[in-house]
C-alpha positions as CSV (number, residue, x, y, z in Angstrom):
1,M,-14.7,10.8,15.6
2,D,-17.5,9.2,13.6
3,V,-16.4,6.9,10.7
4,R,-19.2,8.4,8.7
5,D,-17.4,11.8,8.8
6,F,-15.0,10.2,6.1
7,D,-17.8,9.2,3.8
8,F,-18.4,10.6,0.3
9,D,-20.4,9.7,-2.8
10,L,-18.2,8.6,-5.8
11,P,-19.6,8.1,-9.2
12,P,-18.5,4.6,-10.3
13,E,-17.1,5.9,-13.5
14,L,-14.5,7.9,-11.8
15,I,-12.9,4.6,-10.3
16,A,-9.8,4.2,-12.6
17,Q,-9.8,0.8,-14.3
18,E,-6.7,1.4,-16.2
19,P,-3.5,3.2,-15.6
20,P,-2.8,6.5,-17.5
21,A,-1.7,5.9,-21.1
22,E,1.7,7.1,-20.2
23,R,3.2,6.9,-16.6
24,G,3.7,10.3,-15.1
25,T,0.9,12.1,-17.0
26,A,-1.8,11.8,-14.3
27,R,-3.5,14.8,-13.0
28,M,-2.6,16.3,-9.6
29,L,-4.6,18.3,-7.2
30,C,-2.4,20.4,-4.9
31,V,-3.9,21.4,-1.5
32,D,-2.4,24.1,0.8
33,R,-2.6,22.5,4.2
34,R,-2.7,25.9,5.8
35,T,-5.4,27.6,3.8
36,G,-7.1,24.8,2.0
37,S,-6.5,26.5,-1.4
38,L,-6.5,24.2,-4.5
39,T,-4.3,24.1,-7.6
40,H,-5.2,21.9,-10.5
41,T,-2.1,20.6,-12.5
42,T,-0.4,17.3,-13.5
43,V,2.2,15.1,-11.9
44,E,4.9,16.1,-14.5
45,H,4.8,19.6,-12.8
46,L,5.6,18.3,-9.4
47,P,9.0,20.0,-9.5
48,R,7.2,23.4,-9.5
49,F,5.8,22.6,-6.0
50,L,8.9,21.2,-4.4
51,R,12.1,23.1,-3.7
52,Q,15.8,22.8,-3.3
53,G,16.6,21.0,-0.1
54,D,13.5,19.1,0.2
55,V,13.8,15.3,0.9
56,L,11.4,13.2,-1.0
57,V,11.0,9.8,0.6
58,V,9.6,6.8,-1.5
59,N,8.7,3.3,-0.8
60,N,10.8,0.7,-2.7
61,T,8.7,-2.4,-1.9
62,R,7.8,-4.6,-4.8
63,V,4.4,-6.3,-5.4
64,F,4.5,-10.1,-5.8
65,A,1.9,-12.2,-7.6
66,A,-0.1,-12.9,-4.4
67,R,-3.2,-14.0,-6.0
68,L,-3.4,-17.8,-6.7
69,L,-6.1,-19.5,-8.7
70,G,-6.7,-23.3,-8.3
71,H,-9.0,-26.1,-7.3
72,R,-10.0,-28.1,-4.3
73,V,-8.7,-31.6,-4.0
74,P,-10.3,-34.0,-4.8
75,S,-13.7,-32.3,-5.7
76,G,-12.1,-29.9,-8.4
77,G,-14.1,-26.9,-7.2
78,A,-12.6,-23.5,-8.1
79,V,-10.5,-21.8,-5.3
80,E,-9.0,-18.4,-5.1
81,C,-6.3,-17.5,-2.5
82,L,-4.9,-14.1,-1.7
83,L,-1.7,-14.3,0.2
84,I,-1.5,-11.5,2.7
85,G,1.6,-12.2,4.8
86,R,3.8,-14.9,6.2
87,V,2.9,-16.5,9.6
88,T,5.6,-16.0,12.1
89,E,6.6,-18.9,14.4
90,G,5.0,-17.3,17.3
91,E,1.7,-16.9,15.6
92,L,1.2,-20.6,14.5
93,R,-0.8,-22.5,16.9
94,A,0.2,-26.0,15.9
95,S,2.7,-27.3,13.2
96,A,1.2,-29.4,10.5
97,G,4.1,-30.4,8.4
98,A,6.8,-29.0,6.1
99,G,6.2,-26.0,4.0
100,E,5.5,-22.3,4.2
101,Y,2.7,-20.9,6.3
102,W,0.7,-17.9,5.2
103,H,-2.2,-15.8,6.3
104,A,-4.5,-15.7,3.3
105,L,-8.0,-14.7,2.2
106,M,-9.7,-17.7,0.5
107,H,-12.8,-18.2,-1.5
108,P,-15.2,-20.0,-1.3
109,G,-14.8,-19.6,2.5
110,Q,-17.5,-21.9,3.8
111,K,-16.1,-24.9,2.0
112,L,-12.5,-24.3,3.0
113,R,-12.2,-25.6,6.5
114,P,-9.2,-26.8,8.3
115,G,-7.8,-29.9,6.6
116,A,-9.1,-28.9,3.1
117,R,-6.6,-29.5,0.4
118,V,-6.0,-27.3,-2.6
119,Q,-3.7,-27.1,-5.7
120,F,-2.6,-24.1,-7.8
121,G,-1.0,-24.3,-11.3
122,Q,0.6,-27.1,-13.1
123,A,4.2,-26.5,-13.9
124,P,5.1,-25.6,-11.3
125,M,2.3,-26.8,-9.0
126,I,1.8,-25.4,-5.5
127,H,0.0,-27.7,-3.0
128,G,-1.8,-26.3,-0.2
129,E,-3.7,-27.2,3.1
130,V,-6.0,-24.9,5.2
131,I,-4.5,-25.1,8.8
132,E,-6.7,-22.7,10.7
133,R,-9.8,-20.7,10.1
134,R,-9.8,-17.2,11.5
135,F,-12.1,-14.1,11.5
136,H,-13.4,-12.3,8.5
137,G,-12.8,-15.0,6.1
138,R,-9.1,-15.3,7.0
139,R,-7.2,-18.7,6.9
140,V,-3.8,-19.9,7.8
141,V,-2.6,-22.1,4.9
142,R,0.4,-24.4,4.4
143,L,2.0,-24.3,0.9
144,W,4.6,-26.5,-0.5
145,T,6.0,-27.8,-3.8
146,T,7.1,-31.3,-4.8
147,D,9.5,-30.6,-7.8
148,G,12.2,-28.6,-6.0
149,T,10.9,-25.2,-6.9
150,S,10.8,-22.8,-4.0
151,V,7.3,-21.5,-3.0
152,D,8.3,-18.0,-3.8
153,S,9.5,-18.9,-7.3
154,A,6.3,-20.9,-7.9
155,V,4.1,-18.0,-6.8
156,D,6.0,-15.6,-9.1
157,A,5.6,-18.0,-11.9
158,I,1.9,-18.9,-11.7
159,G,0.4,-16.2,-9.5
160,H,-1.6,-13.2,-10.6
161,V,-1.1,-9.5,-9.9
162,P,-3.4,-8.8,-6.9
163,L,-5.3,-5.9,-8.5
164,P,-7.7,-4.3,-6.0
165,P,-11.4,-5.5,-6.1
166,Y,-12.7,-2.1,-7.3
167,I,-10.8,-2.8,-10.6
168,K,-13.4,-4.7,-12.4
169,R,-11.3,-6.6,-14.8
170,D,-8.9,-9.6,-14.9
171,D,-5.3,-8.8,-14.5
172,R,-3.2,-8.8,-17.6
173,L,0.5,-9.4,-18.4
174,E,1.2,-5.7,-18.5
175,D,-0.1,-5.2,-15.0
176,R,3.0,-7.1,-13.7
177,E,5.0,-4.0,-14.8
178,R,2.4,-1.2,-14.6
179,Y,1.4,-2.1,-11.1
180,Q,5.1,-1.6,-9.8
181,T,6.6,1.7,-9.0
182,L,9.9,2.9,-10.6
183,F,11.6,2.2,-7.2
184,A,10.3,-1.4,-6.7
185,S,13.2,-3.6,-5.7
186,R,12.3,-5.4,-2.5
187,R,9.7,-8.1,-3.0
188,G,7.1,-8.3,-0.3
189,S,3.9,-6.4,-1.0
190,V,0.4,-7.6,-1.9
191,A,-0.7,-4.1,-3.2
192,A,1.3,-1.2,-4.7
193,P,2.2,1.9,-2.8
194,T,0.2,3.7,-5.4
195,A,1.6,7.2,-5.2
196,G,4.9,6.0,-6.4
197,L,3.2,4.8,-9.6
198,H,3.3,8.3,-11.0
199,F,7.1,8.5,-11.2
200,T,9.3,8.3,-14.3
201,R,13.1,8.6,-14.7
202,Q,12.5,11.9,-16.3
203,L,10.6,13.1,-13.3
204,T,13.1,11.9,-10.9
205,M,15.9,13.5,-12.8
206,A,14.0,16.8,-13.0
207,L,13.6,16.7,-9.2
208,E,17.2,15.8,-8.6
209,Q,18.5,18.6,-10.9
210,Q,16.3,21.1,-8.9
211,G,18.1,20.0,-5.6
212,V,15.5,17.6,-4.2
213,E,17.1,14.5,-2.6
214,I,15.3,11.3,-3.1
215,V,15.5,8.7,-0.3
216,Q,14.2,5.1,-0.4
217,I,12.7,3.3,2.5
218,T,10.6,0.1,2.7
219,L,7.2,-0.8,4.0
220,H,5.7,-4.0,2.7
221,V,2.0,-3.4,2.0
222,G,-0.1,-6.0,3.7
223,Y,-3.6,-6.4,5.0
224,G,-3.2,-3.6,7.4
225,T,-3.2,-1.1,4.6
226,F,-6.4,-2.1,3.0
227,Q,-8.4,-3.8,5.8
228,P,-11.9,-2.4,6.1
229,V,-12.9,0.0,9.0
230,R,-15.6,-2.2,10.7
231,V,-16.2,0.1,13.8
232,A,-18.4,3.1,14.3
233,K,-15.8,5.3,16.1
234,V,-12.5,6.0,14.4
235,E,-10.6,5.7,17.6
236,D,-11.7,2.0,18.0
237,H,-10.1,0.8,14.6
238,R,-6.9,-1.2,14.8
239,I,-4.5,-1.9,12.0
240,E,-2.6,-5.1,11.5
241,P,1.2,-4.7,11.6
242,E,3.2,-4.4,8.4
243,R,6.9,-4.9,8.0
244,F,9.2,-1.9,7.3
245,A,13.0,-1.2,6.9
246,I,15.0,2.1,7.0
247,S,18.6,2.1,6.0
248,D,21.5,3.9,7.7
249,A,21.7,6.4,4.8
250,A,18.1,7.1,4.5
251,A,17.9,7.8,8.5
252,R,20.9,10.1,8.1
253,S,19.4,12.1,5.3
254,I,16.1,12.5,6.9
255,N,17.4,13.5,10.3
256,C,19.8,15.9,8.7
257,A,16.9,17.5,6.8
258,R,14.9,17.9,9.9
259,R,17.8,19.5,11.8
260,E,18.1,22.0,9.1
261,S,14.5,22.8,8.9
262,R,14.2,21.3,5.4
263,R,11.0,19.7,4.4
264,V,10.5,15.8,4.4
265,V,7.9,14.9,1.8
266,A,6.5,11.4,1.8
267,V,5.4,9.6,-1.3
268,G,2.3,7.7,-0.1
269,T,0.6,6.7,3.1
270,T,2.8,3.7,3.6
271,T,5.9,5.8,3.6
272,T,4.3,8.2,6.1
273,R,3.4,5.5,8.5
274,A,6.8,3.9,8.5
275,L,8.5,7.3,9.1
276,E,6.1,8.5,11.8
277,A,6.1,5.0,13.5
278,T,10.0,5.0,13.7
279,A,10.0,8.6,15.0
280,A,7.4,7.9,17.6
281,A,9.4,5.0,19.0
282,H,12.7,7.0,19.2
283,D,11.7,10.3,20.6
284,G,11.3,12.1,17.2
285,E,14.5,10.7,15.6
286,L,14.7,8.3,12.5
287,V,16.7,5.2,13.6
288,A,17.9,2.6,11.0
289,G,16.5,-0.9,11.3
290,E,13.8,-3.3,10.5
291,G,10.5,-3.8,12.4
292,S,6.8,-3.7,12.0
293,T,4.2,-1.2,12.7
294,G,0.5,-1.1,13.2
295,L,0.4,2.8,13.6
296,F,-3.0,4.1,12.9
297,I,-2.9,7.8,12.0
298,F,-6.2,9.8,12.3
299,P,-7.1,13.4,12.9
300,G,-5.4,14.7,16.1
301,F,-2.2,12.8,15.3
302,E,1.0,14.9,15.8
303,F,3.3,14.5,12.8
304,R,7.0,14.6,13.8
305,V,8.6,14.0,10.4
306,V,6.4,14.4,7.4
307,R,5.8,18.1,6.1
308,G,4.5,17.2,2.7
309,L,2.5,14.3,1.3
310,L,1.9,13.0,-2.2
311,T,-0.8,10.5,-2.4
312,N,-3.7,9.1,-4.5
313,F,-7.4,9.5,-3.8
314,H,-8.7,6.9,-1.4
315,L,-11.9,4.9,-0.5
316,P,-14.6,6.4,1.6
317,Q,-14.3,5.6,5.4
318,S,-10.9,4.0,4.9
319,S,-7.9,4.3,7.2
320,L,-6.0,5.8,4.4
321,L,-8.4,8.8,4.0
322,M,-8.2,9.2,7.7
323,L,-4.4,9.5,7.6
324,V,-4.7,12.0,4.7
325,S,-7.3,13.9,6.7
326,A,-5.0,14.0,9.7
327,F,-2.1,15.5,7.7
328,G,-4.2,17.9,5.5
329,G,-7.0,18.8,8.0
330,H,-10.4,17.0,7.8
331,R,-12.2,20.0,6.3
332,H,-9.6,20.7,3.7
333,V,-9.3,17.2,2.6
334,M,-13.0,16.5,2.3
335,E,-13.4,19.8,0.3
336,A,-10.6,18.8,-1.9
337,Y,-12.2,15.4,-2.5
338,A,-15.4,17.2,-3.5
339,A,-13.5,19.4,-6.0
340,A,-11.8,16.3,-7.3
341,I,-15.1,14.5,-7.9
342,A,-16.5,17.8,-9.6
343,G,-13.4,18.0,-11.6
344,R,-13.7,14.4,-12.8
345,Y,-10.4,13.3,-11.3
346,R,-9.7,9.6,-11.5
347,F,-9.7,7.8,-8.2
348,Y,-7.9,4.8,-6.5
349,S,-4.9,2.8,-7.4
350,Y,-4.6,3.6,-11.1
351,G,-6.0,7.1,-10.6
352,D,-4.8,10.6,-10.2
353,A,-2.7,12.2,-7.4
354,M,-3.0,14.7,-4.6
355,L,-0.1,16.8,-3.1
356,I,-0.7,18.3,0.3
357,A,2.1,20.7,1.4
């Protein structure tokens, strides 16, 4: 398929810059994946579209303050660093000293060659050194502290919430809570699994009272989720692996639902990828454990687990839109996007929701 088949024109004013005034009040466009028919409603009415016995699977990853602002040493020039994933031992070409090694996007890229030194914050302070220069502005950077503070603690203290670049404002203190889902408990993501941002305790209670089982798994959102598609043909795109974990209890619940022909409804594309990757690796069964997946889902993919999908509206020509199109049908999804634009829905991370079932 041509990547341009997933393009659309979005008025800039429809890109949500702020979350809804109250969590759980966003609009929701429901798409019947068989007929393409549309229903306009709100997230608080989600229980009307699910039924007793459904298993709703959510991602419990937690976003950390992955955006670091600092300066070069000794020049003092401004530096921005987005941490996008730890470097595994096998990925490091050469050790350059004590500390933690991270993949990062850094600015200004041209001036940050291997050996460049940087500093972030004051109390605590994080020291950094560029170790390797890689493709598309990527760097491997070594981070350390000198006051006994762990790097993770220092990042949490001085880092900024990594709001997506289409949100044209600085992050604020309230984003530290608002850019986390109700389920966020396992630190490790550089972006929120945004479909989960709509849930409140009241909504989860209403779903459970209806007989919907809510199951948690983990996929830590990394560069793979938001990396641009830089090829002309969809099939040529590759996604960088992201870490996931599925508990014994979650695997049992999902496998039981599938054996009993009950629906598994994924909250978000990250949840979908973790479920389908695990099933693909184990002949259709969910198996508990931890791993990583670079599964790229696009039209033609055969879904083994997911029978419903709650998601936000995604960027044109993105791998996320391709996944949604694979599940809902390319024509149905693109028609739904056109209807959402005509109906002035809010797009992207802090925007409205779409339910495909």
